[in-house]
N, C-alpha and C positions, 0 to 999 in steps of 0.2 A: 504494500500500500504506500509505504514511504517512498519506495523507488518510483511508483507511479506519480506521486506528487512531485518528486524531484524532476521527473521527465516533463511534466506539465509546466512546472515553473520555468524550466530551461527553454521549452518551446515558446512559452509566453514571452520570456526575455528576448529570444531570437526574433519573434514577430515584432516586438516593440522596437528593437534595434533596427530591423529591416525597415519598418515604417518611418523611423526617424531618419534613416539614411535616404530613403526615397524623398521625404519631405525636404531634406537638406539639398539633395540633388536638384529637385525642381526649383527650389529657391535660388540656387546658383545659376540655373539656366535662365530664369527670369531676370536675374541681375545682369547676365551677359547680354540678353536680348534688349533690355532697357538701355544699356550702354550703347548697343548697336544703333538703336533708333536715334539716340542723341548724336552719335558720331556721324552718321550719314547726313545729318542736317547741318552740322556745325564745322566739320573739318574741311580744310583745303587739301586737295590731293590731285595728282596727275599720274597717269600710267597707261598701260596697254592691257586689254583683256580679250579673251576669246569667248565666243558665244557658240556653243554646239547645240544644234536643234535640227530635227528632221534629217539626220545624216549630212548636214551641212555645217561647215566651220567658218565663222566670220571673225575677223580680227578688227578691233576698234581701239581708238585712242580716246582717252577722256581727260578733260580738265574740269575740276569742280572747285568753285570759288565761293566763299561766303564773306561779304564785307559789309560796309555801312549801307550799301545800296540793295542788299538782299542776297539771294542765292542765284548763282549763274553756273551754267554747265555747257560744255562743248563736247560733242561726240563726232569723230571723224572716222569713216571707214578706211581700212587699210588694205582690203582686198575686194574683188568684185567691182561692181559699178561704183564710181566715185560719188560719195554723198556725205553730207554734213548736217548736223542738227545743233542749233544753239537755243538754249532755253534760259529765261530768267523768270522772275516772279510774275511777269505780265504777258510775255509773248513766247511763241515758238517759231523759229526761223529754220526752214528746211531748204538746203542748197543742193542742187544737182548740177555739178560742173559740166558733165557730159552733155546734158540737155540745155545748158546755159539758162537755167530757170531758178527762181527763188520764190518760195511760198512762205507767206507770213500769216500767222493766225494768233488769236489771243489764247493764252494758256488756259486749259481746262483743269478740272479736278484731277489730281494724281499726275502721272507722267514722270519722265525722268528716270535716271538710273536708280534713284533711291526709292521709287514709288512702292515697290514690293516690301521694302524694309520699314515703312512707316506704319507700324502696327500697334494696336492696343492689346498688350499682353494679357491683361485681366479679362477683357471681353472674349479673347480667343480661347481661353481655357475651357469654355463650354463645348468647343468643337475640335480642339487639338490637345494632344499630350506633348509635353516638352521633356527632352532627355539630354543630359550632358554626356558627350561622347569622348573620344580620345583627343590627344593633341597631335599635331602634324606640322608640316611646313608647306607654305604656298608662296610663290614668288620670292623665295629666299627668306621668308619671315615666319616666325613661330605663330601657329594658329591654334585656337580651341574650337573643336567641332561640337555643334549642337544639332539636335534633331527636332523638327516640328512634325508630328505625326497625326493624321486625321483620325477621329473617332468613328467615322462612318465613311461610306464609299462615295460621298458627294464632293470630295476635295482631294487635291494632291498633297503629298508630304514634301518636306524640305530638309536638306542637310546643309547647314551653313557653317563655313569655316571663318572664324573671327580672329582678326589680328590680336595677339595677346596683349600688346601695349595699347592699342587704340580702339579695339573692338569694331574695327571697320570690316565688313564682309569681303573677303578676298576670293572666296569660291562659294558657289551656291549650286547645289544639285536639286532639281525637281524630280520627285519620285512618284511612280505609279503605285497602284494598290499592291503590287508584288515587291515593292522596294527597289525596282529597277530605275536607273537614271534615264529620264526621257528628255531632259534639257539641262544644260550646264553653262554657267558663267564662271570664268576663272581668270584672275589677273596673272599675267606673266611677268610684269614689272610694275612697281608702284613707288611713288614718292609721296609721303604724307608730311606736309610742311606748311607752316603758316605763310611762308614766302613764295609759294607757288605763283608763277607769273600768270596774270589774267590775260588770256588770249581770246576771250570771247568777243572782243570788240574788233578783232582783226578779220572777221569772217566776210565782210562786205568789200574789202579793199580790192580795187580793180574789177569789180563786178557790176559797174553801173550800167553796162549794156546787156545784162541778163534780162530775160523775160520775168517780170515781177507779177505775182498773183497775190492779191489780198483776200484771204479766206475768212469769211464771217462765220463764226460758230453758230450752231443752232440756237434757237431761243430756249433758254433754260427755264424749267419749271420744276421747282422742288416741292410744290404743294401737291397733295394727293390728287391724282387724276381720276375722278369718279364719273366722268362723262361718257367714255366710250369703252374702255378696256379694264378688266379686273384680272389680277394675278392671284389665282386661288390654289393653294397647295404647294407653295415653294418649298424646296429642301430646307430643313431646319437651319436657321442662322442666316440665310440669305435674305437681303432686303434691298429695296431700290435706293440707290445712292444719288442718282441723277436722272432727270428726264429732259430731253431736248426734242425740238422739232427740226429735222434736217431737211434742207431743200432737196427736192427730187429733180428729175430731168426737166427740160423746158416745158412750161405750162402744166407740169405734173403735180399731183398733190404731195404735200410734205410727208416725210417718213418719220414715224415716231421712234425715237431711240431711247432705250432705258439702259442704264449701267447698274448692274446688281453686284453685290459683294457680301462676303461674310466677315470682312475686316482684313482678310489676307488674299483669298482668291477673288477674282472678279471676272465678269463676262458681260457681253453686250446682247441686248434683245432688240430686234428691229421688227416693226409692224408697218406694212405698206400694202396698198391695193395690188392685187395680183393681176399683172398685165402681160405675163410671159409664160410660155410652156417650158422654159428651160430653168426654172427656179429649183432650188434644192428641196427635195422631198425625202425625208428620212435623215439618216446620219451620214457624216463625212468626217474624216480625220486627216490632219497634216501634222505629223510630229506630236507635240503635246497639246495642240489646239484641236478641239472638237467642235462640230457644228451640227445642228439639227433643224430641219425645216418642215413646215406643215402648212396646209391651206385651211382656213376657217372663214366661212361666210364671205368669200371673195377677197380675203386678205391673206397675204403671205407672211408667216411668222418665222423668224430665224433667230436662233440663239447660238452664239459663238464665243469661245474663249478658251483659255488655258486651264481647263477643268475637265474632269472625267466625262465620258460620253453620257453616262447616266444622268449627270447634272444638267447638261444642255437639253436633253430630251425631256426631263421632268419640268424644266422651266418653260420650254416651248409649249408643252402640253398644259401648263397651268394658265395660259392666256385664254380668256373667254370674253365675249362681249358683255358689257354691263346692261343687264335687263331691268335694272331698278328705275 
């Protein structure tokens, strides 16, 4: 009997220690991720990273500056078609040297290299588990790996490698439901320094003869839209972050555009009058991006984003006309 009690006490102690260790680990992960969110907003850095997706490898150069004028970011492609994107707090400038064109638009919600890392850790705890992993090296710097793993099949997971000194993400793996990498961003070189040179204002030099396009964003409506469409039965955690009306073709009706998110994953939903036989019906996939289309009462519904196929299908199927 005494031996039984001793065993039970030992088991209880082990479970208590295990619970304490798990709590400590999760707390440490949250500390790392909170530091990461702060770092991507406040640090100056420049470097080169590669983006692997859909069996394609892109190399990009980035300069990120935060000063008294706000946040500025410049991305330059190093392979494939020449292109460049410059962002600040107010605008996005897309430059295509091969086509000699420049497109300017006002900056919308999110965007930029840091968008996926601007997360609310506490809110995400309802849909993701956080784990502290091993230490490694990326771009010659020591990193701490952390995992963000979904609690259901409606979102992808992430494995993020954070610079030990600055908590800046130097490598990010997007994971499918089997834990396989479906896309990856990794720095090959990086300089993290308050004295990084601001090159974002050099982007228009010598390009006054390019074709300039001023793109007006859709009309934003963040109020509940109860007039035409209802989204009923969304996957748990997903909500509408943004509504816009996008211009369609010449003399065509506008396209309703919804951005949905769970705080980490995000996707777009488009609702437009069906006027073509070549629209997407059913599912489609390119790399980590899934899409699903359907027709309902003369309208074409399309959900698309870097989320599992099950998610875009469920969201597209959730759209129905408002009959109230």
